[in-house]
C-alpha positions as CSV (number, residue, x, y, z in Angstrom):
1,M,-30.4,-50.4,57.4
2,T,-32.7,-52.4,55.1
3,A,-32.3,-56.1,54.6
4,A,-31.4,-55.5,51.0
5,K,-28.7,-53.0,52.0
6,A,-27.4,-55.4,54.6
7,A,-27.2,-58.2,52.1
8,A,-25.3,-56.0,49.6
9,D,-22.7,-55.2,52.2
10,T,-21.7,-58.8,53.0
11,P,-18.3,-60.0,51.9
12,G,-19.9,-62.5,49.6
13,A,-22.0,-59.9,47.8
14,K,-19.0,-57.6,47.4
15,R,-17.0,-60.5,46.0
16,R,-19.7,-61.1,43.4
17,V,-19.6,-57.4,42.5
18,R,-15.8,-57.6,42.1
19,E,-16.1,-60.6,39.8
20,R,-18.6,-58.8,37.6
21,M,-16.9,-55.5,37.3
22,A,-13.2,-56.1,37.3
23,Q,-10.4,-58.6,36.9
24,T,-8.6,-58.7,40.2
25,E,-5.1,-59.7,41.5
26,T,-3.3,-59.9,44.8
27,L,-0.2,-57.8,45.4
28,D,2.2,-59.3,48.0
29,A,3.1,-57.3,51.1
30,G,6.8,-57.8,50.5
31,G,7.0,-55.8,47.3
32,E,8.5,-52.3,47.4
33,W,6.7,-49.3,45.8
34,L,8.0,-45.9,45.0
35,R,6.2,-42.6,45.9
36,L,7.1,-39.3,44.5
37,A,6.8,-36.5,47.1
38,D,7.5,-32.8,47.5
39,P,10.5,-32.4,49.8
40,G,8.4,-30.0,52.0
41,W,5.6,-32.5,52.7
42,A,5.4,-33.4,56.4
43,D,4.1,-36.9,55.7
44,P,4.5,-38.2,52.1
45,L,2.6,-41.4,53.0
46,D,-0.6,-39.5,54.1
47,P,-3.4,-40.7,51.8
48,T,-5.9,-38.0,52.6
49,Y,-4.6,-35.4,50.1
50,A,-5.7,-37.2,46.9
51,P,-9.4,-36.9,47.6
52,V,-9.1,-33.2,48.4
53,F,-8.1,-32.3,44.8
54,G,-8.9,-35.5,43.0
55,A,-6.4,-37.8,41.2
56,R,-6.6,-40.3,38.4
57,W,-8.6,-43.0,40.2
58,T,-9.8,-40.7,43.0
59,P,-12.8,-38.4,42.7
60,V,-12.9,-35.2,44.8
61,G,-14.3,-36.4,48.1
62,G,-13.5,-40.0,47.2
63,P,-11.5,-42.5,49.3
64,P,-8.1,-41.8,50.7
65,T,-5.5,-42.9,48.1
66,L,-1.8,-43.3,47.9
67,Y,-0.2,-43.3,44.4
68,F,2.9,-45.4,43.9
69,N,5.3,-46.1,41.0
70,A,6.3,-49.7,40.4
71,D,9.9,-48.9,39.3
72,L,12.4,-46.1,38.7
73,A,11.6,-45.8,35.0
74,T,8.0,-45.0,35.8
75,A,8.9,-42.6,38.6
76,R,11.2,-40.7,36.2
77,A,8.5,-40.6,33.6
78,N,6.1,-39.1,36.1
79,V,8.7,-36.4,37.0
80,R,9.0,-35.5,33.3
81,R,5.2,-35.3,33.1
82,L,4.9,-33.2,36.2
83,C,7.6,-30.8,35.0
84,A,5.9,-30.4,31.6
85,G,2.9,-29.0,33.5
86,Y,5.1,-26.2,34.8
87,S,7.0,-25.7,31.6
88,I,10.2,-26.8,33.1
89,V,12.5,-29.9,32.7
90,P,14.0,-32.2,35.3
91,E,17.4,-30.4,34.7
92,D,15.9,-27.4,36.4
93,L,15.4,-29.3,39.7
94,D,17.9,-29.9,42.5
95,D,17.8,-31.4,46.0
96,E,16.1,-28.3,47.4
97,N,13.1,-28.3,45.0
98,G,13.2,-31.7,43.3
99,Y,10.9,-34.6,44.1
100,V,12.1,-37.0,46.8
101,L,11.5,-40.7,46.3
102,V,10.0,-42.6,49.2
103,T,10.4,-46.4,49.1
104,A,7.5,-48.1,50.9
105,R,5.9,-51.4,51.5
106,L,2.2,-52.2,52.0
107,P,1.3,-53.5,55.4
108,R,-0.2,-56.7,54.0
109,A,-1.2,-58.4,50.8
110,V,-4.0,-56.5,49.0
111,R,-6.6,-57.4,46.4
112,V,-6.7,-54.8,43.6
113,A,-8.3,-54.3,40.2
114,D,-6.2,-55.1,37.2
115,A,-6.0,-52.1,34.9
116,H,-2.8,-53.1,33.1
117,T,-3.6,-56.3,31.1
118,D,-5.8,-56.1,28.1
119,A,-8.3,-58.4,29.8
120,G,-8.3,-56.3,33.0
121,L,-8.8,-53.1,31.0
122,A,-11.7,-54.7,29.1
123,A,-13.4,-55.7,32.4
124,L,-13.3,-52.0,33.4
125,S,-14.6,-50.9,30.0
126,L,-11.3,-49.2,29.1
127,P,-9.6,-49.7,25.8
128,A,-6.6,-52.0,25.2
129,T,-4.7,-48.9,24.2
130,Y,-5.0,-47.4,27.7
131,P,-3.6,-44.9,28.9
132,V,-4.5,-43.4,25.5
133,G,-7.6,-43.8,23.3
134,A,-7.7,-45.3,19.8
135,D,-6.9,-41.9,18.4
136,G,-3.8,-41.5,20.6
137,S,-5.3,-38.9,22.9
138,P,-4.8,-39.3,26.7
139,I,-7.7,-40.9,28.6
140,S,-8.8,-38.3,31.1
141,H,-9.2,-38.4,34.9
142,D,-12.9,-37.8,34.3
143,V,-13.1,-41.2,32.7
144,C,-11.1,-43.0,35.4
145,R,-12.4,-41.4,38.6
146,P,-15.8,-43.0,38.6
147,I,-14.2,-46.4,37.8
148,G,-11.9,-45.9,40.8
149,Q,-14.9,-45.1,43.0
150,R,-16.7,-48.2,41.9
151,I,-13.6,-50.3,42.5
152,F,-13.5,-48.9,46.1
153,D,-17.2,-49.4,46.7
154,A,-16.9,-53.0,45.6
155,G,-14.4,-53.6,48.4
156,M,-11.2,-53.7,46.4
157,E,-8.1,-51.9,47.9
158,G,-6.8,-50.2,44.8
159,V,-6.0,-50.2,41.1
160,H,-2.8,-51.7,39.6
161,C,-2.6,-49.8,36.4
162,R,-0.6,-48.8,33.4
163,S,1.0,-45.4,34.0
164,A,-0.5,-42.4,32.2
165,A,3.1,-41.0,32.2
166,T,4.1,-43.7,29.7
167,P,1.7,-43.5,26.7
168,D,3.1,-46.7,25.3
169,G,1.7,-48.5,28.4
170,S,5.1,-49.7,29.6
171,G,5.0,-48.1,33.1
172,R,3.1,-49.5,36.1
173,E,1.5,-47.7,39.1
174,L,-0.6,-48.5,42.1
175,G,-3.4,-46.4,43.4
176,W,-3.9,-47.9,46.9
177,F,-7.0,-47.3,49.0
178,P,-5.6,-48.0,52.5
179,P,-8.3,-49.3,54.9
180,P,-8.8,-47.3,58.1
181,G,-6.0,-47.9,60.6
182,T,-3.5,-49.1,58.0
183,R,-0.4,-47.3,56.7
184,A,2.3,-48.0,54.2
185,R,5.7,-48.6,55.8
186,R,8.5,-46.2,54.8
187,R,11.7,-48.0,54.0
188,A,13.9,-45.2,52.7
189,T,13.8,-41.6,51.4
190,R,16.1,-40.4,48.6
191,R,16.8,-36.9,47.6
192,F,16.2,-36.0,43.9
193,G,19.8,-36.0,42.9
194,D,20.4,-39.4,44.6
195,W,17.7,-41.2,42.5
196,Y,16.7,-39.4,39.3
197,W,20.0,-39.3,37.4
């Protein structure tokens, strides 16, 4: 490793990168987050699936990532968005095939990028209209994925963002990059019919 590379990897250097590229905030470990999961998944808190296929803030081959909803309204909005992709509606789902809702807590407080306030979005070079552009069209994963990778490379542990499932910007989500050896703590799992309606 070169001296320049070693210097760039120090906590102080990463902090300076964070300060230049993003507005950050700390999320407390005591907060509860809601994860949508297929009822057939063996481990709904396994973060290794997102980089296999890619997700909003996760490029293919990127960091392990868990995506959480901040509240029930956002989780329901994401169900509607997911159903639309299959040309079905939530009324077509039941406890056998509907999304379960896993309530979880982060193992400790985490420092994340702010992608929900106007100032935070501006720091990431995203428009204040996010998750849509000025013309009302959705901002694509292709725009967000390299930003997510840069956030991870700068030593932050995730992105606290407006939900793309709520075009008016009202929903909140967390894309969490769990450090090696850490896991979210499952608090409860609810069947579709017990939480959606």
